[in-house]
C-alpha positions as CSV (number, residue, x, y, z in Angstrom):
1,X,0.0,0.0,0.0
2,X,1.3,3.5,-0.9
3,X,2.1,5.3,2.4
4,X,1.0,8.6,0.9
5,X,-2.6,7.5,0.6
6,X,-5.1,6.8,3.4
7,X,-8.1,4.8,2.6
8,X,-11.5,6.5,3.2
9,X,-13.4,5.2,6.2
10,X,-16.3,3.1,5.3
11,X,-19.8,4.1,6.5
12,X,-19.7,1.3,9.1
13,X,-16.4,2.6,10.5
14,X,-17.7,6.2,10.6
15,X,-20.8,5.0,12.4
16,X,-18.6,3.5,15.2
17,X,-16.6,6.7,15.8
18,X,-17.2,8.4,19.1
19,X,-19.7,11.2,19.4
20,X,-17.3,14.1,19.1
21,X,-16.7,17.3,17.2
22,X,-15.1,17.4,13.8
23,X,-13.8,20.9,14.6
24,X,-12.4,22.4,17.8
25,X,-14.4,25.1,19.5
26,X,-13.3,28.6,18.5
27,X,-14.2,30.1,21.9
28,X,-14.2,27.3,24.5
29,X,-14.0,29.6,27.5
30,X,-17.1,31.5,26.5
31,X,-18.9,28.2,25.9
32,X,-18.1,26.8,29.4
33,X,-18.9,30.1,31.0
34,X,-22.4,30.0,29.4
35,X,-22.9,26.4,30.5
36,X,-22.0,27.4,34.1
37,X,-24.4,30.4,34.0
38,X,-27.3,28.3,32.7
39,X,-26.7,25.2,34.8
40,X,-25.4,26.5,38.1
41,X,-25.5,30.3,38.5
42,X,-29.1,30.9,37.4
43,X,-30.6,28.1,39.6
44,X,-28.6,29.3,42.6
45,X,-29.8,32.9,42.1
46,X,-33.4,31.6,41.9
47,X,-33.0,29.8,45.2
48,X,-31.5,32.8,46.9
49,X,-34.3,35.1,45.6
50,X,-37.0,32.7,46.9
51,X,-35.3,32.5,50.3
52,X,-35.2,36.3,50.6
53,X,-38.8,36.8,49.4
54,X,-41.2,38.3,52.0
55,X,-43.4,35.2,52.1
56,X,-41.3,32.5,50.5
57,X,-42.7,29.1,49.5
58,X,-40.6,26.4,51.0
59,X,-37.8,25.4,48.6
60,X,-39.1,21.8,48.5
61,X,-42.2,23.1,46.7
62,X,-40.4,24.9,43.9
63,X,-37.1,23.0,43.6
64,X,-38.4,20.7,40.8
65,X,-38.3,23.3,38.1
66,X,-35.1,24.8,39.4
67,X,-33.3,21.5,39.5
68,X,-34.7,20.5,36.1
69,X,-33.3,23.7,34.5
70,X,-30.0,23.2,36.2
71,X,-29.7,19.7,34.9
72,X,-30.7,20.7,31.4
73,X,-28.4,23.7,31.3
74,X,-25.4,21.8,32.5
75,X,-26.0,18.4,30.8
76,X,-27.1,19.6,27.4
77,X,-24.7,22.4,26.9
78,X,-21.7,20.6,28.4
79,X,-22.3,17.5,26.2
80,X,-22.5,19.8,23.2
81,X,-19.3,21.6,24.1
82,X,-17.3,18.5,24.8
83,X,-18.9,16.3,22.2
84,X,-19.0,13.5,24.8
85,X,-22.2,12.1,26.3
86,X,-20.5,11.0,29.5
87,X,-19.2,14.6,30.1
88,X,-22.7,16.0,30.0
89,X,-24.1,13.3,32.3
90,X,-21.3,13.6,34.8
91,X,-21.4,17.4,35.0
92,X,-25.2,17.4,35.2
93,X,-25.1,14.9,38.1
94,X,-22.5,17.0,39.9
95,X,-24.6,20.1,39.3
96,X,-27.7,18.4,40.6
97,X,-26.0,17.2,43.7
98,X,-24.6,20.6,44.3
99,X,-28.0,22.3,43.9
100,X,-29.7,19.8,46.2
101,X,-27.0,20.5,48.8
102,X,-27.5,24.2,48.4
103,X,-31.2,23.9,48.8
104,X,-30.7,21.9,52.0
105,X,-28.4,24.5,53.3
106,X,-31.0,27.2,52.6
107,X,-33.7,25.3,54.7
108,X,-35.2,22.6,52.4
109,X,-36.0,19.6,54.6
110,X,-34.4,16.2,54.1
111,X,-35.4,14.4,50.9
112,X,-38.5,12.3,51.6
113,X,-37.8,9.9,48.7
114,X,-34.0,9.8,48.2
115,X,-34.1,6.9,45.7
116,X,-36.9,8.5,43.6
117,X,-35.0,11.9,43.6
118,X,-31.8,10.2,42.6
119,X,-33.4,8.2,39.9
120,X,-35.1,11.3,38.4
121,X,-31.9,13.2,38.4
122,X,-29.9,10.4,36.7
123,X,-32.5,9.8,34.0
124,X,-33.0,13.6,33.3
125,X,-29.2,14.1,33.2
126,X,-28.8,11.3,30.6
127,X,-31.7,12.6,28.5
128,X,-30.5,16.2,28.4
129,X,-26.9,15.1,27.7
130,X,-28.0,12.9,24.9
131,X,-29.5,15.8,23.1
132,X,-26.4,17.8,23.6
133,X,-24.2,15.0,22.1
134,X,-26.5,15.0,19.1
135,X,-26.0,18.7,18.6
136,X,-22.3,18.2,18.8
137,X,-22.5,15.4,16.3
138,X,-24.7,17.2,13.8
139,X,-23.5,20.8,14.1
140,X,-19.9,20.2,15.2
141,X,-18.4,23.3,16.9
142,X,-21.6,25.2,16.5
143,X,-23.7,22.6,18.4
144,X,-23.3,24.3,21.8
145,X,-25.1,27.4,20.4
146,X,-28.0,25.2,19.4
147,X,-28.0,23.7,22.9
148,X,-28.1,27.3,24.4
149,X,-31.1,28.2,22.3
150,X,-33.0,25.0,23.2
151,X,-32.2,25.4,26.9
152,X,-33.3,29.1,26.8
153,X,-36.6,28.3,25.0
154,X,-37.6,25.4,27.3
155,X,-36.5,27.4,30.4
156,X,-38.7,30.3,29.4
157,X,-41.8,28.1,28.9
158,X,-41.1,26.1,32.1
159,X,-40.7,29.3,34.2
160,X,-43.8,30.8,32.7
161,X,-45.8,27.7,33.6
162,X,-44.4,27.8,37.1
163,X,-45.1,31.5,37.7
164,X,-48.4,31.7,35.9
165,X,-50.2,28.4,36.0
166,X,-52.6,28.0,33.1
167,X,-50.8,30.6,30.9
168,X,-49.6,27.9,28.6
169,X,-51.8,25.1,27.2
170,X,-51.2,21.6,28.7
171,X,-50.6,20.1,25.2
172,X,-47.6,22.3,24.8
173,X,-46.1,21.5,28.2
174,X,-46.3,17.8,27.7
175,X,-44.0,18.2,24.7
176,X,-41.2,19.6,26.8
177,X,-38.6,17.2,28.3
178,X,-37.8,20.0,30.8
179,X,-41.4,19.8,32.0
180,X,-41.1,16.0,32.3
181,X,-38.0,16.4,34.4
182,X,-39.6,19.0,36.5
183,X,-42.6,16.8,37.3
184,X,-40.5,13.8,38.0
185,X,-38.2,15.7,40.4
186,X,-41.0,17.6,42.1
187,X,-43.0,14.4,42.6
188,X,-40.0,12.9,44.4
189,X,-39.5,16.0,46.5
190,X,-43.1,16.4,47.7
191,X,-45.3,13.7,46.2
192,X,-45.6,10.0,46.1
193,X,-42.2,9.1,44.6
194,X,-41.2,7.3,41.5
195,X,-44.4,5.5,40.6
196,X,-46.6,8.6,40.3
197,X,-44.2,10.1,37.8
198,X,-43.4,6.9,35.9
199,X,-44.7,8.3,32.5
200,X,-42.4,11.3,32.7
201,X,-39.4,9.1,33.7
202,X,-40.1,6.7,30.8
203,X,-40.4,9.6,28.4
204,X,-37.1,11.1,29.5
205,X,-35.3,7.7,29.3
206,X,-36.9,6.8,26.0
207,X,-36.1,10.0,24.2
208,X,-32.6,9.9,25.6
209,X,-32.0,6.4,24.3
210,X,-33.4,7.2,20.8
211,X,-31.4,10.4,20.7
212,X,-28.1,8.5,21.4
213,X,-29.0,6.1,18.6
214,X,-29.7,9.0,16.1
215,X,-26.3,10.6,17.0
216,X,-24.5,7.3,16.4
217,X,-26.1,6.8,13.1
218,X,-25.3,10.4,11.9
219,X,-25.0,11.5,9.1
220,X,-27.9,9.2,8.1
221,X,-31.1,11.2,8.2
222,X,-33.7,8.6,8.4
223,X,-33.2,8.0,12.2
224,X,-34.6,11.5,12.8
225,X,-38.0,10.1,11.8
226,X,-37.6,7.5,14.6
227,X,-36.6,10.2,17.1
228,X,-39.5,12.5,16.4
229,X,-41.9,9.6,16.4
230,X,-40.6,8.4,19.8
231,X,-40.9,12.0,21.1
232,X,-44.5,12.4,20.0
233,X,-45.5,9.0,21.2
234,X,-43.9,9.5,24.7
235,X,-45.5,12.9,24.9
236,X,-48.8,11.3,24.3
237,X,-48.0,8.9,27.1
238,X,-47.3,11.8,29.5
239,X,-50.6,13.4,28.3
240,X,-52.6,10.3,29.2
241,X,-50.7,9.5,32.4
242,X,-49.7,12.9,33.9
243,X,-47.9,13.2,37.1
244,X,-49.4,14.9,40.2
245,X,-50.0,18.6,39.8
246,X,-47.3,20.9,41.0
247,X,-47.8,21.8,44.7
248,X,-48.4,25.4,45.7
249,X,-48.0,27.0,49.1
250,X,-51.1,28.9,50.2
251,X,-49.1,30.7,52.9
252,X,-51.3,33.8,52.8
253,X,-54.4,32.0,53.8
254,X,-54.8,32.1,57.6
255,X,-58.2,33.1,58.9
256,X,-60.9,32.9,56.2
257,X,-60.0,30.2,53.7
258,X,-62.0,29.8,50.5
259,X,-61.9,27.2,47.8
260,X,-61.0,23.5,48.1
261,X,-59.6,23.7,51.7
262,X,-59.4,20.6,54.0
263,X,-60.8,18.2,51.4
264,X,-61.6,14.5,52.1
265,X,-61.4,12.0,49.3
266,X,-64.7,10.6,48.1
267,X,-63.2,7.8,45.9
268,X,-60.6,5.1,46.6
269,X,-56.9,6.1,45.9
270,X,-55.3,4.8,42.7
271,X,-52.5,2.3,43.0
272,X,-49.7,4.8,43.3
273,X,-51.4,6.8,45.9
274,X,-52.4,3.7,47.9
275,X,-48.8,2.6,47.9
276,X,-47.7,6.1,49.2
277,X,-50.4,6.1,51.9
278,X,-49.2,2.6,53.1
279,X,-45.7,3.9,53.3
280,X,-46.8,7.0,55.3
281,X,-48.7,4.7,57.7
282,X,-45.7,2.5,58.3
283,X,-43.6,5.5,59.1
284,X,-46.2,7.0,61.5
285,X,-45.7,3.9,63.6
286,X,-42.1,5.0,64.1
287,X,-42.7,8.7,64.3
288,X,-42.1,10.0,67.9
289,X,-44.8,12.8,67.7
290,X,-47.5,10.1,67.1
291,X,-46.6,8.6,70.6
292,X,-46.7,11.9,72.5
293,X,-47.8,11.2,76.1
294,X,-50.2,14.2,76.2
295,X,-53.2,13.0,74.2
296,X,-54.2,16.5,73.0
297,X,-50.8,17.2,71.7
298,X,-50.7,13.7,70.1
299,X,-53.9,14.5,68.3
300,X,-52.5,17.8,67.3
301,X,-49.4,16.2,65.9
302,X,-51.4,13.7,63.8
303,X,-53.6,16.5,62.4
304,X,-50.5,18.2,61.2
305,X,-50.0,15.3,58.7
306,X,-53.2,16.4,56.8
307,X,-52.8,20.1,57.6
308,X,-49.4,20.6,56.0
309,X,-50.2,18.5,53.0
310,X,-53.4,20.6,52.4
311,X,-51.5,23.8,52.9
312,X,-49.1,22.8,50.1
313,X,-51.8,21.3,47.9
314,X,-50.0,18.0,47.5
315,X,-52.5,16.0,45.5
316,X,-53.1,13.1,45.0
317,X,-52.1,12.6,48.7
318,X,-53.8,15.7,49.9
319,X,-57.4,14.5,50.0
320,X,-56.5,10.9,51.1
321,X,-54.3,11.8,54.1
322,X,-57.3,12.9,56.3
323,X,-58.7,9.4,56.0
324,X,-55.3,8.0,57.2
325,X,-55.2,10.6,60.0
326,X,-58.8,9.7,61.1
327,X,-57.7,6.0,61.4
328,X,-54.6,6.9,63.4
329,X,-56.7,9.1,65.7
330,X,-59.0,6.2,66.3
331,X,-56.1,3.9,67.1
332,X,-54.1,6.3,69.2
333,X,-56.7,8.4,71.1
334,X,-59.3,6.8,73.3
335,X,-62.8,7.0,71.9
336,X,-64.3,8.5,75.1
337,X,-61.8,11.5,74.8
338,X,-61.4,11.9,71.1
339,X,-64.4,14.1,70.3
340,X,-63.7,16.5,73.1
341,X,-60.0,16.7,72.2
342,X,-60.8,17.5,68.6
343,X,-63.4,20.0,69.5
344,X,-60.9,21.8,71.8
345,X,-58.3,21.9,69.0
346,X,-60.9,23.2,66.5
347,X,-62.0,25.9,69.0
348,X,-58.4,27.1,69.8
349,X,-55.9,26.0,67.0
350,X,-53.4,28.6,68.4
351,X,-52.9,26.5,71.5
352,X,-50.2,23.8,71.9
353,X,-47.2,23.1,69.8
354,X,-46.9,22.6,66.1
355,X,-43.2,21.7,66.2
356,X,-43.9,18.3,64.8
357,X,-44.5,19.9,61.4
358,X,-40.7,20.2,61.0
359,X,-40.2,16.5,61.2
360,X,-42.9,15.4,58.6
361,X,-40.0,14.5,56.2
362,X,-39.6,11.4,58.4
363,X,-43.0,10.3,56.9
364,X,-42.0,11.1,53.4
365,X,-44.1,14.3,53.4
366,X,-43.0,17.9,53.0
367,X,-42.1,19.6,56.2
368,X,-43.3,23.1,57.2
369,X,-41.3,25.9,58.8
370,X,-41.9,29.6,59.3
371,X,-45.2,31.3,60.1
372,X,-47.3,28.9,62.0
373,X,-50.7,30.6,61.5
374,X,-51.6,29.0,58.1
375,X,-50.9,25.5,59.3
376,X,-52.7,26.0,62.6
377,X,-55.7,27.2,60.6
378,X,-55.7,24.0,58.5
379,X,-55.2,21.9,61.7
380,X,-58.3,23.5,63.2
381,X,-60.3,22.9,60.1
382,X,-59.5,19.2,60.1
383,X,-60.1,18.9,63.8
384,X,-63.6,20.4,63.3
385,X,-64.4,18.1,60.4
386,X,-63.2,15.0,62.2
387,X,-65.0,16.0,65.4
388,X,-68.3,15.9,63.5
389,X,-67.6,12.4,62.0
């Protein structure tokens, strides 16, 4: 063979080449700076702004969208810059761990579902990094700019949906992988864990896997049809099996509540909610406030389980937890004293301690800190309802 000639790589050889750039980045420092701004700086600033707000919602209630945007900004842009899937996944996981640690330092209670949270973060990191690696493969050194525009567009829609519920149509939101990640992470932080967000997790994993396949088959174009078909099909799955609605903190409601306050479920729970309720009930058996020697305080502590969930609008658990609380009151407070104790709490919800609200994370539920008036109000409402039953 003539040493001056190099045989052209066959299509099969090109197909097996790593997912990398064909050209080096012209301004790599700028690219990594933008990735850090989108993936780390912006989420940290959002957390700090929420903590400093006059009446902040607990971070656990708003960390889903913040973490999703951090993972997307880091994973997608980093993978597009480096041209390596594993770089995007690794940096996204580091960013996610750092943001969760930051939220904990700012007052977010311990993770109620660590496994579910970790699983959601891992799958979202993979899915976002897969898209970044495709941009690197298809657009070479310009791929990170495409990633920046995609992250900016999805971030704008996700933040709009979070700040102004109902402003964007549901059919549009179910098309966004950032929304899938937000729902999956938020469900792990304040909801029923992995099972309730299974459609969103499956959509993230499915689109990520197909995107990696498309990148490996580049420059063939037909796999794009497969990718878009999978995206639309998995979006339809999320549409038909949506996760729980995002919680909201009604912290301004204290004295004269209106609307669906202190609801009781009228239908049996679905399988995911029933599983979550069973887990809460198992944890109640080991929860020290449920064994408080003072019977009135014990009842008050049990009522907090329903009161805090209602305050944060944590459906689908919200309307089913009062049934669980009623069963626990029957088991833990003597029948001859129960009605009088509940009536006393309803008449004077400001009495006694509500410190047990801070340890609700032990039950896999969102904890509550800060102004006690709203949660005392909800506690009194539930006491009144249960006293009549």
